[in-house]
PDB file of N, H, CA, C and O in Angstrom:
ATOM      1  N   MET A   1      -5.389  -4.643   9.740  1.00  0.00           N
ATOM      2  CA  MET A   1      -4.402  -5.644  10.081  1.00  0.00           C
ATOM      3  C   MET A   1      -4.151  -5.600  11.578  1.00  0.00           C
ATOM      4  O   MET A   1      -4.172  -4.534  12.193  1.00  0.00           O
ATOM      5  N   LYS A   2      -3.921  -6.736  12.140  1.00  0.00           N
ATOM      6  H   LYS A   2      -3.904  -7.603  11.641  1.00  0.00           H
ATOM      7  CA  LYS A   2      -3.734  -6.819  13.581  1.00  0.00           C
ATOM      8  C   LYS A   2      -2.252  -6.791  13.939  1.00  0.00           C
ATOM      9  O   LYS A   2      -1.733  -7.711  14.570  1.00  0.00           O
ATOM     10  N   TYR A   3      -1.592  -5.732  13.531  1.00  0.00           N
ATOM     11  H   TYR A   3      -2.013  -4.984  13.018  1.00  0.00           H
ATOM     12  CA  TYR A   3      -0.187  -5.529  13.866  1.00  0.00           C
ATOM     13  C   TYR A   3      -0.051  -4.189  14.558  1.00  0.00           C
ATOM     14  O   TYR A   3      -0.862  -3.287  14.347  1.00  0.00           O
ATOM     15  N   LYS A   4       0.965  -4.060  15.377  1.00  0.00           N
ATOM     16  H   LYS A   4       1.624  -4.792  15.548  1.00  0.00           H
ATOM     17  CA  LYS A   4       1.230  -2.801  16.053  1.00  0.00           C
ATOM     18  C   LYS A   4       1.728  -1.778  15.042  1.00  0.00           C
ATOM     19  O   LYS A   4       2.220  -2.129  13.970  1.00  0.00           O
ATOM     20  N   ASN A   5       1.592  -0.519  15.401  1.00  0.00           N
ATOM     21  H   ASN A   5       1.193  -0.234  16.272  1.00  0.00           H
ATOM     22  CA  ASN A   5       2.124   0.561  14.571  1.00  0.00           C
ATOM     23  C   ASN A   5       3.636   0.455  14.473  1.00  0.00           C
ATOM     24  O   ASN A   5       4.300   0.032  15.419  1.00  0.00           O
ATOM     25  N   ASN A   6       4.170   0.835  13.343  1.00  0.00           N
ATOM     26  H   ASN A   6       3.631   1.179  12.574  1.00  0.00           H
ATOM     27  CA  ASN A   6       5.622   0.957  13.144  1.00  0.00           C
ATOM     28  C   ASN A   6       6.380  -0.308  13.519  1.00  0.00           C
ATOM     29  O   ASN A   6       7.364  -0.230  14.255  1.00  0.00           O
ATOM     30  N   CYS A   7       5.959  -1.453  13.043  1.00  0.00           N
ATOM     31  H   CYS A   7       5.159  -1.516  12.446  1.00  0.00           H
ATOM     32  CA  CYS A   7       6.622  -2.690  13.465  1.00  0.00           C
ATOM     33  C   CYS A   7       7.355  -3.428  12.350  1.00  0.00           C
ATOM     34  O   CYS A   7       8.043  -4.411  12.627  1.00  0.00           O
ATOM     35  N   PHE A   8       7.229  -2.987  11.093  1.00  0.00           N
ATOM     36  H   PHE A   8       6.669  -2.190  10.868  1.00  0.00           H
ATOM     37  CA  PHE A   8       7.887  -3.691   9.992  1.00  0.00           C
ATOM     38  C   PHE A   8       8.871  -2.781   9.268  1.00  0.00           C
ATOM     39  O   PHE A   8       8.598  -1.602   9.042  1.00  0.00           O
ATOM     40  N   ASP A   9      10.014  -3.346   8.910  1.00  0.00           N
ATOM     41  H   ASP A   9      10.235  -4.304   9.094  1.00  0.00           H
ATOM     42  CA  ASP A   9      10.995  -2.638   8.096  1.00  0.00           C
ATOM     43  C   ASP A   9      10.654  -2.743   6.618  1.00  0.00           C
ATOM     44  O   ASP A   9      11.028  -1.879   5.825  1.00  0.00           O
ATOM     45  N   LEU A  10       9.944  -3.805   6.248  1.00  0.00           N
ATOM     46  H   LEU A  10       9.641  -4.507   6.892  1.00  0.00           H
ATOM     47  CA  LEU A  10       9.653  -4.089   4.850  1.00  0.00           C
ATOM     48  C   LEU A  10       8.275  -4.726   4.730  1.00  0.00           C
ATOM     49  O   LEU A  10       7.927  -5.628   5.493  1.00  0.00           O
ATOM     50  N   VAL A  11       7.493  -4.247   3.763  1.00  0.00           N
ATOM     51  H   VAL A  11       7.775  -3.514   3.144  1.00  0.00           H
ATOM     52  CA  VAL A  11       6.222  -4.866   3.400  1.00  0.00           C
ATOM     53  C   VAL A  11       6.303  -5.169   1.906  1.00  0.00           C
ATOM     54  O   VAL A  11       6.603  -4.286   1.102  1.00  0.00           O
ATOM     55  N   ILE A  12       6.032  -6.424   1.539  1.00  0.00           N
ATOM     56  H   ILE A  12       5.788  -7.141   2.191  1.00  0.00           H
ATOM     57  CA  ILE A  12       6.062  -6.843   0.143  1.00  0.00           C
ATOM     58  C   ILE A  12       4.636  -7.085  -0.339  1.00  0.00           C
ATOM     59  O   ILE A  12       3.876  -7.837   0.270  1.00  0.00           O
ATOM     60  N   ASP A  13       4.296  -6.437  -1.433  1.00  0.00           N
ATOM     61  H   ASP A  13       4.914  -5.826  -1.928  1.00  0.00           H
ATOM     62  CA  ASP A  13       2.984  -6.574  -2.052  1.00  0.00           C
ATOM     63  C   ASP A  13       3.179  -7.209  -3.424  1.00  0.00           C
ATOM     64  O   ASP A  13       3.760  -6.593  -4.317  1.00  0.00           O
ATOM     65  N   LYS A  14       2.700  -8.428  -3.594  1.00  0.00           N
ATOM     66  H   LYS A  14       2.228  -8.929  -2.869  1.00  0.00           H
ATOM     67  CA  LYS A  14       2.763  -9.073  -4.903  1.00  0.00           C
ATOM     68  C   LYS A  14       1.348  -9.125  -5.465  1.00  0.00           C
ATOM     69  O   LYS A  14       0.632 -10.114  -5.306  1.00  0.00           O
ATOM     70  N   SER A  15       0.968  -8.053  -6.118  1.00  0.00           N
ATOM     71  H   SER A  15       1.549  -7.250  -6.247  1.00  0.00           H
ATOM     72  CA  SER A  15      -0.321  -7.889  -6.799  1.00  0.00           C
ATOM     73  C   SER A  15      -1.519  -7.726  -5.874  1.00  0.00           C
ATOM     74  O   SER A  15      -2.657  -7.820  -6.335  1.00  0.00           O
ATOM     75  N   THR A  16      -1.303  -7.485  -4.592  1.00  0.00           N
ATOM     76  H   THR A  16      -0.379  -7.408  -4.218  1.00  0.00           H
ATOM     77  CA  THR A  16      -2.440  -7.223  -3.708  1.00  0.00           C
ATOM     78  C   THR A  16      -3.103  -5.908  -4.079  1.00  0.00           C
ATOM     79  O   THR A  16      -4.329  -5.827  -4.166  1.00  0.00           O
ATOM     80  N   LEU A  17      -2.300  -4.885  -4.297  1.00  0.00           N
ATOM     81  H   LEU A  17      -1.304  -4.951  -4.227  1.00  0.00           H
ATOM     82  CA  LEU A  17      -2.857  -3.596  -4.716  1.00  0.00           C
ATOM     83  C   LEU A  17      -3.618  -3.754  -6.029  1.00  0.00           C
ATOM     84  O   LEU A  17      -4.693  -3.179  -6.199  1.00  0.00           O
ATOM     85  N   ASP A  18      -3.065  -4.529  -6.951  1.00  0.00           N
ATOM     86  H   ASP A  18      -2.192  -4.996  -6.812  1.00  0.00           H
ATOM     87  CA  ASP A  18      -3.760  -4.794  -8.220  1.00  0.00           C
ATOM     88  C   ASP A  18      -5.144  -5.385  -7.965  1.00  0.00           C
ATOM     89  O   ASP A  18      -6.120  -4.994  -8.606  1.00  0.00           O
ATOM     90  N   SER A  19      -5.224  -6.316  -7.037  1.00  0.00           N
ATOM     91  H   SER A  19      -4.431  -6.634  -6.517  1.00  0.00           H
ATOM     92  CA  SER A  19      -6.511  -6.965  -6.726  1.00  0.00           C
ATOM     93  C   SER A  19      -7.522  -5.963  -6.201  1.00  0.00           C
ATOM     94  O   SER A  19      -8.685  -5.979  -6.605  1.00  0.00           O
ATOM     95  N   PHE A  20      -7.082  -5.085  -5.296  1.00  0.00           N
ATOM     96  H   PHE A  20      -6.138  -5.072  -4.967  1.00  0.00           H
ATOM     97  CA  PHE A  20      -7.993  -4.068  -4.771  1.00  0.00           C
ATOM     98  C   PHE A  20      -8.480  -3.145  -5.881  1.00  0.00           C
ATOM     99  O   PHE A  20      -9.631  -2.707  -5.863  1.00  0.00           O
ATOM    100  N   LEU A  21      -7.623  -2.849  -6.838  1.00  0.00           N
ATOM    101  H   LEU A  21      -6.688  -3.204  -6.852  1.00  0.00           H
ATOM    102  CA  LEU A  21      -7.975  -1.912  -7.899  1.00  0.00           C
ATOM    103  C   LEU A  21      -8.851  -2.537  -8.981  1.00  0.00           C
ATOM    104  O   LEU A  21      -9.276  -1.840  -9.903  1.00  0.00           O
ATOM    105  N   CYS A  22      -9.127  -3.828  -8.887  1.00  0.00           N
ATOM    106  H   CYS A  22      -8.782  -4.394  -8.138  1.00  0.00           H
ATOM    107  CA  CYS A  22      -9.999  -4.499  -9.860  1.00  0.00           C
ATOM    108  C   CYS A  22     -11.422  -4.679  -9.356  1.00  0.00           C
ATOM    109  O   CYS A  22     -12.297  -5.065 -10.131  1.00  0.00           O
ATOM    110  N   GLY A  23     -11.677  -4.414  -8.094  1.00  0.00           N
ATOM    111  H   GLY A  23     -10.967  -4.100  -7.464  1.00  0.00           H
ATOM    112  CA  GLY A  23     -12.985  -4.675  -7.521  1.00  0.00           C
ATOM    113  C   GLY A  23     -13.839  -3.431  -7.374  1.00  0.00           C
ATOM    114  O   GLY A  23     -13.478  -2.344  -7.825  1.00  0.00           O
ATOM    115  N   GLU A  24     -14.976  -3.620  -6.733  1.00  0.00           N
ATOM    116  H   GLU A  24     -15.269  -4.503  -6.366  1.00  0.00           H
ATOM    117  CA  GLU A  24     -15.874  -2.504  -6.434  1.00  0.00           C
ATOM    118  C   GLU A  24     -15.216  -1.583  -5.422  1.00  0.00           C
ATOM    119  O   GLU A  24     -14.444  -2.028  -4.573  1.00  0.00           O
ATOM    120  N   HIS A  25     -15.524  -0.311  -5.516  1.00  0.00           N
ATOM    121  H   HIS A  25     -16.152   0.050  -6.206  1.00  0.00           H
ATOM    122  CA  HIS A  25     -14.981   0.700  -4.596  1.00  0.00           C
ATOM    123  C   HIS A  25     -13.454   0.655  -4.580  1.00  0.00           C
ATOM    124  O   HIS A  25     -12.828   0.797  -3.531  1.00  0.00           O
ATOM    125  N   SER A  26     -12.877   0.459  -5.742  1.00  0.00           N
ATOM    126  H   SER A  26     -13.386   0.343  -6.595  1.00  0.00           H
ATOM    127  CA  SER A  26     -11.442   0.187  -5.850  1.00  0.00           C
ATOM    128  C   SER A  26     -10.567   1.264  -5.229  1.00  0.00           C
ATOM    129  O   SER A  26      -9.623   0.936  -4.509  1.00  0.00           O
ATOM    130  N   PHE A  27     -10.845   2.529  -5.479  1.00  0.00           N
ATOM    131  H   PHE A  27     -11.611   2.795  -6.063  1.00  0.00           H
ATOM    132  CA  PHE A  27      -9.975   3.580  -4.959  1.00  0.00           C
ATOM    133  C   PHE A  27     -10.079   3.692  -3.443  1.00  0.00           C
ATOM    134  O   PHE A  27      -9.081   3.950  -2.770  1.00  0.00           O
ATOM    135  N   ILE A  28     -11.261   3.503  -2.909  1.00  0.00           N
ATOM    136  H   ILE A  28     -12.072   3.293  -3.456  1.00  0.00           H
ATOM    137  CA  ILE A  28     -11.431   3.557  -1.445  1.00  0.00           C
ATOM    138  C   ILE A  28     -10.716   2.376  -0.798  1.00  0.00           C
ATOM    139  O   ILE A  28      -9.998   2.552   0.187  1.00  0.00           O
ATOM    140  N   ASN A  29     -10.905   1.173  -1.342  1.00  0.00           N
ATOM    141  H   ASN A  29     -11.489   1.030  -2.141  1.00  0.00           H
ATOM    142  CA  ASN A  29     -10.247  -0.013  -0.783  1.00  0.00           C
ATOM    143  C   ASN A  29      -8.729   0.075  -0.890  1.00  0.00           C
ATOM    144  O   ASN A  29      -8.017  -0.323   0.032  1.00  0.00           O
ATOM    145  N   ALA A  30      -8.232   0.594  -2.004  1.00  0.00           N
ATOM    146  H   ALA A  30      -8.810   0.918  -2.753  1.00  0.00           H
ATOM    147  CA  ALA A  30      -6.784   0.768  -2.158  1.00  0.00           C
ATOM    148  C   ALA A  30      -6.260   1.784  -1.146  1.00  0.00           C
ATOM    149  O   ALA A  30      -5.172   1.605  -0.597  1.00  0.00           O
ATOM    150  N   ALA A  31      -7.017   2.838  -0.897  1.00  0.00           N
ATOM    151  H   ALA A  31      -7.901   2.983  -1.343  1.00  0.00           H
ATOM    152  CA  ALA A  31      -6.607   3.849   0.074  1.00  0.00           C
ATOM    153  C   ALA A  31      -6.567   3.277   1.491  1.00  0.00           C
ATOM    154  O   ALA A  31      -5.642   3.565   2.250  1.00  0.00           O
ATOM    155  N   ILE A  32      -7.550   2.482   1.843  1.00  0.00           N
ATOM    156  H   ILE A  32      -8.302   2.248   1.226  1.00  0.00           H
ATOM    157  CA  ILE A  32      -7.577   1.846   3.167  1.00  0.00           C
ATOM    158  C   ILE A  32      -6.385   0.908   3.312  1.00  0.00           C
ATOM    159  O   ILE A  32      -5.721   0.898   4.348  1.00  0.00           O
ATOM    160  N   TYR A  33      -6.118   0.131   2.290  1.00  0.00           N
ATOM    161  H   TYR A  33      -6.657   0.139   1.448  1.00  0.00           H
ATOM    162  CA  TYR A  33      -4.990  -0.811   2.300  1.00  0.00           C
ATOM    163  C   TYR A  33      -3.653  -0.091   2.446  1.00  0.00           C
ATOM    164  O   TYR A  33      -2.841  -0.453   3.298  1.00  0.00           O
ATOM    165  N   THR A  34      -3.425   0.923   1.621  1.00  0.00           N
ATOM    166  H   THR A  34      -4.085   1.217   0.929  1.00  0.00           H
ATOM    167  CA  THR A  34      -2.135   1.614   1.695  1.00  0.00           C
ATOM    168  C   THR A  34      -1.983   2.398   2.994  1.00  0.00           C
ATOM    169  O   THR A  34      -0.867   2.565   3.485  1.00  0.00           O
ATOM    170  N   LYS A  35      -3.076   2.876   3.549  1.00  0.00           N
ATOM    171  H   LYS A  35      -3.983   2.741   3.150  1.00  0.00           H
ATOM    172  CA  LYS A  35      -3.017   3.557   4.857  1.00  0.00           C
ATOM    173  C   LYS A  35      -2.600   2.574   5.945  1.00  0.00           C
ATOM    174  O   LYS A  35      -1.833   2.934   6.838  1.00  0.00           O
ATOM    175  N   GLU A  36      -3.089   1.349   5.884  1.00  0.00           N
ATOM    176  H   GLU A  36      -3.712   1.057   5.158  1.00  0.00           H
ATOM    177  CA  GLU A  36      -2.673   0.321   6.843  1.00  0.00           C
ATOM    178  C   GLU A  36      -1.198  -0.037   6.676  1.00  0.00           C
ATOM    179  O   GLU A  36      -0.484  -0.227   7.661  1.00  0.00           O
ATOM    180  N   VAL A  37      -0.753  -0.127   5.439  1.00  0.00           N
ATOM    181  H   VAL A  37      -1.334   0.027   4.639  1.00  0.00           H
ATOM    182  CA  VAL A  37       0.668  -0.386   5.192  1.00  0.00           C
ATOM    183  C   VAL A  37       1.501   0.738   5.792  1.00  0.00           C
ATOM    184  O   VAL A  37       2.510   0.489   6.450  1.00  0.00           O
ATOM    185  N   GLN A  38       1.081   1.959   5.565  1.00  0.00           N
ATOM    186  H   GLN A  38       0.261   2.162   5.030  1.00  0.00           H
ATOM    187  CA  GLN A  38       1.793   3.104   6.123  1.00  0.00           C
ATOM    188  C   GLN A  38       1.838   3.023   7.647  1.00  0.00           C
ATOM    189  O   GLN A  38       2.859   3.345   8.254  1.00  0.00           O
ATOM    190  N   ARG A  39       0.758   2.603   8.259  1.00  0.00           N
ATOM    191  H   ARG A  39      -0.072   2.341   7.766  1.00  0.00           H
ATOM    192  CA  ARG A  39       0.672   2.523   9.718  1.00  0.00           C
ATOM    193  C   ARG A  39       1.637   1.486  10.282  1.00  0.00           C
ATOM    194  O   ARG A  39       2.276   1.736  11.303  1.00  0.00           O
ATOM    195  N   ILE A  40       1.754   0.333   9.641  1.00  0.00           N
ATOM    196  H   ILE A  40       1.235   0.130   8.811  1.00  0.00           H
ATOM    197  CA  ILE A  40       2.576  -0.738  10.203  1.00  0.00           C
ATOM    198  C   ILE A  40       4.055  -0.642   9.824  1.00  0.00           C
ATOM    199  O   ILE A  40       4.898  -1.294  10.440  1.00  0.00           O
ATOM    200  N   LEU A  41       4.370   0.174   8.807  1.00  0.00           N
ATOM    201  H   LEU A  41       3.684   0.703   8.307  1.00  0.00           H
ATOM    202  CA  LEU A  41       5.771   0.345   8.408  1.00  0.00           C
ATOM    203  C   LEU A  41       6.498   1.270   9.368  1.00  0.00           C
ATOM    204  O   LEU A  41       5.945   2.272   9.820  1.00  0.00           O
ATOM    205  N   LYS A  42       7.732   0.928   9.672  1.00  0.00           N
ATOM    206  H   LYS A  42       8.180   0.113   9.304  1.00  0.00           H
ATOM    207  CA  LYS A  42       8.574   1.828  10.448  1.00  0.00           C
ATOM    208  C   LYS A  42       8.914   3.031   9.578  1.00  0.00           C
ATOM    209  O   LYS A  42       8.894   2.948   8.350  1.00  0.00           O
ATOM    210  N   VAL A  43       9.228   4.151  10.227  1.00  0.00           N
ATOM    211  H   VAL A  43       9.245   4.218  11.224  1.00  0.00           H
ATOM    212  CA  VAL A  43       9.684   5.319   9.492  1.00  0.00           C
ATOM    213  C   VAL A  43      10.951   4.928   8.730  1.00  0.00           C
ATOM    214  O   VAL A  43      11.882   4.367   9.307  1.00  0.00           O
ATOM    215  N   GLY A  44      10.978   5.221   7.452  1.00  0.00           N
ATOM    216  H   GLY A  44      10.221   5.676   6.982  1.00  0.00           H
ATOM    217  CA  GLY A  44      12.105   4.829   6.616  1.00  0.00           C
ATOM    218  C   GLY A  44      11.982   3.420   6.073  1.00  0.00           C
ATOM    219  O   GLY A  44      12.876   2.947   5.371  1.00  0.00           O
ATOM    220  N   GLY A  45      10.867   2.730   6.393  1.00  0.00           N
ATOM    221  H   GLY A  45      10.141   3.114   6.963  1.00  0.00           H
ATOM    222  CA  GLY A  45      10.643   1.376   5.910  1.00  0.00           C
ATOM    223  C   GLY A  45      10.380   1.348   4.414  1.00  0.00           C
ATOM    224  O   GLY A  45      10.168   2.387   3.788  1.00  0.00           O
ATOM    225  N   ILE A  46      10.396   0.166   3.858  1.00  0.00           N
ATOM    226  H   ILE A  46      10.568  -0.678   4.366  1.00  0.00           H
ATOM    227  CA  ILE A  46      10.234  -0.017   2.418  1.00  0.00           C
ATOM    228  C   ILE A  46       8.928  -0.749   2.123  1.00  0.00           C
ATOM    229  O   ILE A  46       8.625  -1.774   2.733  1.00  0.00           O
ATOM    230  N   PHE A  47       8.166  -0.210   1.185  1.00  0.00           N
ATOM    231  H   PHE A  47       8.413   0.623   0.690  1.00  0.00           H
ATOM    232  CA  PHE A  47       6.954  -0.846   0.679  1.00  0.00           C
ATOM    233  C   PHE A  47       7.272  -1.266  -0.748  1.00  0.00           C
ATOM    234  O   PHE A  47       7.263  -0.438  -1.659  1.00  0.00           O
ATOM    235  N   LEU A  48       7.550  -2.541  -0.943  1.00  0.00           N
ATOM    236  H   LEU A  48       7.557  -3.214  -0.203  1.00  0.00           H
ATOM    237  CA  LEU A  48       7.926  -3.091  -2.239  1.00  0.00           C
ATOM    238  C   LEU A  48       6.673  -3.612  -2.933  1.00  0.00           C
ATOM    239  O   LEU A  48       6.049  -4.566  -2.468  1.00  0.00           O
ATOM    240  N   VAL A  49       6.310  -2.984  -4.046  1.00  0.00           N
ATOM    241  H   VAL A  49       6.817  -2.209  -4.424  1.00  0.00           H
ATOM    242  CA  VAL A  49       5.095  -3.345  -4.771  1.00  0.00           C
ATOM    243  C   VAL A  49       5.480  -3.998  -6.091  1.00  0.00           C
ATOM    244  O   VAL A  49       6.159  -3.395  -6.921  1.00  0.00           O
ATOM    245  N   ILE A  50       5.041  -5.227  -6.273  1.00  0.00           N
ATOM    246  H   ILE A  50       4.489  -5.717  -5.598  1.00  0.00           H
ATOM    247  CA  ILE A  50       5.210  -5.951  -7.533  1.00  0.00           C
ATOM    248  C   ILE A  50       3.834  -5.943  -8.194  1.00  0.00           C
ATOM    249  O   ILE A  50       2.892  -6.571  -7.709  1.00  0.00           O
ATOM    250  N   SER A  51       3.738  -5.223  -9.306  1.00  0.00           N
ATOM    251  H   SER A  51       4.504  -4.713  -9.699  1.00  0.00           H
ATOM    252  CA  SER A  51       2.437  -4.961  -9.900  1.00  0.00           C
ATOM    253  C   SER A  51       2.450  -5.207 -11.397  1.00  0.00           C
ATOM    254  O   SER A  51       3.461  -5.004 -12.069  1.00  0.00           O
ATOM    255  N   TYR A  52       1.322  -5.645 -11.901  1.00  0.00           N
ATOM    256  H   TYR A  52       0.500  -5.810 -11.355  1.00  0.00           H
ATOM    257  CA  TYR A  52       1.120  -5.785 -13.332  1.00  0.00           C
ATOM    258  C   TYR A  52       0.800  -4.431 -13.968  1.00  0.00           C
ATOM    259  O   TYR A  52       1.002  -4.237 -15.167  1.00  0.00           O
ATOM    260  N   GLY A  53       0.302  -3.499 -13.156  1.00  0.00           N
ATOM    261  H   GLY A  53       0.138  -3.657 -12.182  1.00  0.00           H
ATOM    262  CA  GLY A  53      -0.108  -2.195 -13.668  1.00  0.00           C
ATOM    263  C   GLY A  53       1.070  -1.316 -14.031  1.00  0.00           C
ATOM    264  O   GLY A  53       2.175  -1.491 -13.517  1.00  0.00           O
ATOM    265  N   LYS A  54       0.824  -0.374 -14.917  1.00  0.00           N
ATOM    266  H   LYS A  54      -0.073  -0.232 -15.335  1.00  0.00           H
ATOM    267  CA  LYS A  54       1.835   0.595 -15.309  1.00  0.00           C
ATOM    268  C   LYS A  54       2.095   1.551 -14.151  1.00  0.00           C
ATOM    269  O   LYS A  54       1.178   1.868 -13.393  1.00  0.00           O
ATOM    270  N   PRO A  55       3.332   2.013 -14.007  1.00  0.00           N
ATOM    271  CA  PRO A  55       3.651   2.941 -12.912  1.00  0.00           C
ATOM    272  C   PRO A  55       2.724   4.158 -12.862  1.00  0.00           C
ATOM    273  O   PRO A  55       2.337   4.594 -11.778  1.00  0.00           O
ATOM    274  N   ASP A  56       2.368   4.704 -14.018  1.00  0.00           N
ATOM    275  H   ASP A  56       2.682   4.350 -14.899  1.00  0.00           H
ATOM    276  CA  ASP A  56       1.473   5.868 -14.037  1.00  0.00           C
ATOM    277  C   ASP A  56       0.114   5.570 -13.410  1.00  0.00           C
ATOM    278  O   ASP A  56      -0.553   6.476 -12.909  1.00  0.00           O
ATOM    279  N   ASN A  57      -0.299   4.297 -13.437  1.00  0.00           N
ATOM    280  H   ASN A  57       0.243   3.561 -13.843  1.00  0.00           H
ATOM    281  CA  ASN A  57      -1.589   3.903 -12.864  1.00  0.00           C
ATOM    282  C   ASN A  57      -1.496   3.483 -11.407  1.00  0.00           C
ATOM    283  O   ASN A  57      -2.523   3.250 -10.769  1.00  0.00           O
ATOM    284  N   ARG A  58      -0.293   3.381 -10.868  1.00  0.00           N
ATOM    285  H   ARG A  58       0.542   3.570 -11.386  1.00  0.00           H
ATOM    286  CA  ARG A  58      -0.129   2.913  -9.492  1.00  0.00           C
ATOM    287  C   ARG A  58       0.475   3.958  -8.562  1.00  0.00           C
ATOM    288  O   ARG A  58       0.171   3.963  -7.369  1.00  0.00           O
ATOM    289  N   LEU A  59       1.311   4.830  -9.076  1.00  0.00           N
ATOM    290  H   LEU A  59       1.558   4.825 -10.045  1.00  0.00           H
ATOM    291  CA  LEU A  59       2.052   5.747  -8.214  1.00  0.00           C
ATOM    292  C   LEU A  59       1.162   6.670  -7.398  1.00  0.00           C
ATOM    293  O   LEU A  59       1.508   7.012  -6.267  1.00  0.00           O
ATOM    294  N   ASN A  60       0.020   7.083  -7.947  1.00  0.00           N
ATOM    295  H   ASN A  60      -0.261   6.806  -8.865  1.00  0.00           H
ATOM    296  CA  ASN A  60      -0.863   7.971  -7.180  1.00  0.00           C
ATOM    297  C   ASN A  60      -1.429   7.277  -5.940  1.00  0.00           C
ATOM    298  O   ASN A  60      -1.880   7.955  -5.017  1.00  0.00           O
ATOM    299  N   HIS A  61      -1.416   5.970  -5.898  1.00  0.00           N
ATOM    300  H   HIS A  61      -1.049   5.419  -6.647  1.00  0.00           H
ATOM    301  CA  HIS A  61      -1.880   5.223  -4.722  1.00  0.00           C
ATOM    302  C   HIS A  61      -0.761   5.029  -3.689  1.00  0.00           C
ATOM    303  O   HIS A  61      -1.010   4.594  -2.565  1.00  0.00           O
ATOM    304  N   LEU A  62       0.454   5.352  -4.081  1.00  0.00           N
ATOM    305  H   LEU A  62       0.656   5.706  -4.994  1.00  0.00           H
ATOM    306  CA  LEU A  62       1.608   5.049  -3.238  1.00  0.00           C
ATOM    307  C   LEU A  62       2.308   6.276  -2.673  1.00  0.00           C
ATOM    308  O   LEU A  62       3.351   6.141  -2.033  1.00  0.00           O
ATOM    309  N   VAL A  63       1.772   7.448  -2.887  1.00  0.00           N
ATOM    310  H   VAL A  63       0.924   7.557  -3.406  1.00  0.00           H
ATOM    311  CA  VAL A  63       2.345   8.657  -2.323  1.00  0.00           C
ATOM    312  C   VAL A  63       1.747   8.841  -0.939  1.00  0.00           C
ATOM    313  O   VAL A  63       0.560   9.136  -0.795  1.00  0.00           O
ATOM    314  N   PHE A  64       2.586   8.662   0.082  1.00  0.00           N
ATOM    315  H   PHE A  64       3.550   8.422  -0.035  1.00  0.00           H
ATOM    316  CA  PHE A  64       2.119   8.765   1.471  1.00  0.00           C
ATOM    317  C   PHE A  64       2.343  10.170   1.985  1.00  0.00           C
ATOM    318  O   PHE A  64       3.358  10.800   1.688  1.00  0.00           O
ATOM    319  N   ASN A  65       1.398  10.650   2.751  1.00  0.00           N
ATOM    320  H   ASN A  65       0.573  10.138   2.993  1.00  0.00           H
ATOM    321  CA  ASN A  65       1.540  11.937   3.423  1.00  0.00           C
ATOM    322  C   ASN A  65       1.919  11.688   4.874  1.00  0.00           C
ATOM    323  O   ASN A  65       1.213  10.982   5.594  1.00  0.00           O
ATOM    324  N   TYR A  66       3.014  12.258   5.294  1.00  0.00           N
ATOM    325  H   TYR A  66       3.587  12.831   4.709  1.00  0.00           H
ATOM    326  CA  TYR A  66       3.501  12.066   6.672  1.00  0.00           C
ATOM    327  C   TYR A  66       3.242  13.288   7.521  1.00  0.00           C
ATOM    328  O   TYR A  66       4.115  13.710   8.280  1.00  0.00           O
ATOM    329  N   CYS A  67       2.061  13.866   7.407  1.00  0.00           N
ATOM    330  H   CYS A  67       1.352  13.523   6.790  1.00  0.00           H
ATOM    331  CA  CYS A  67       1.721  15.064   8.182  1.00  0.00           C
ATOM    332  C   CYS A  67       1.173  14.676   9.540  1.00  0.00           C
ATOM    333  O   CYS A  67       0.829  15.547  10.339  1.00  0.00           O
TER     334      CYS A  67
END
């Protein structure tokens, strides 16, 4: 994404993650996507995910490491 680091307070995902998880190389593409979301979100920002998937199938993609 062509946005500066730490520039958004809120990112809304309406089934984008679901779309990545339905295609080829799904886990890699989902990881790249969520890493970009992490990069553009301000510290303490909110990543709101609206998903058709069950929480157990999505939460492992949404745990960010802030090391």
